[in-house]
C-alpha positions, 0 to 999 in steps of 0.5 A: 500500500505504501509503495502505491501511495508513494507512486500516487504522490509522485504522479501528483508532483508530475501533474503539478510540474506540468501545469502552468501556474496561470492555469492552476487556479483557473476555473474550468467549465468542463469540470463544473467550474472547479480548477486543477488546484481545487482537485489537487487540494482534495487529494493532498488534504485527504493524505494530510488528514491521515498524517495529522491523525495518525499520531492520535490513532484517529482520522477525521477528514472534515477539515477547513479547506486549505485555500493556499493548496488551491491557489499556490502551485509551489506550496502544493508541490512542497506539501506533496514532498512532505507527504512523500517523506511521511509515507516513507517513514511508515514501518507498519500498519496499525489500527485507527479510528475514523471519526466523522458525521455521516448524516445531513441532519445529525451533528453527532460524530460516529467512530468507526474502527479502521487501519492506517492502510485501509485509510490510505487505500480510501485516499488512493481510491479518491485520488484516482477519481480526482485525477480523472477530473484533473485529466479532463481539465488538462485536456480542456486547457490543451495541456498534455495530461501526464496521467497513465489513464 
């Protein structure tokens, strides 16, 4: 799992290095007016949520949006590199608790047993979805899409 997630982050860096900074935060109609930066932010923040919660053995994905990730290409590259270093430091899988609210009407949070690798798998799956959206945006911008799919 760690090797696959590292590969995913390396692909994110390749995308980031291929995008002209003037297009990074530009709304793109074909992807519902979101930007490349918006979709990159989602990926990076999911990985970051796992990293931030790992020391407490808890993961909580609902966090404030890091607007700098959406708008600052260099900052996104820097955060991606830090996440790579973190993944490289992981030695073992271990149990975590996923915390979140899963209802539109309830404010009470639920706790669900999980594991580090299970949450990384979830993050990887979500990253593939976001990268598909990014690829559509890159095509719309006439930028070569450095993605395998």
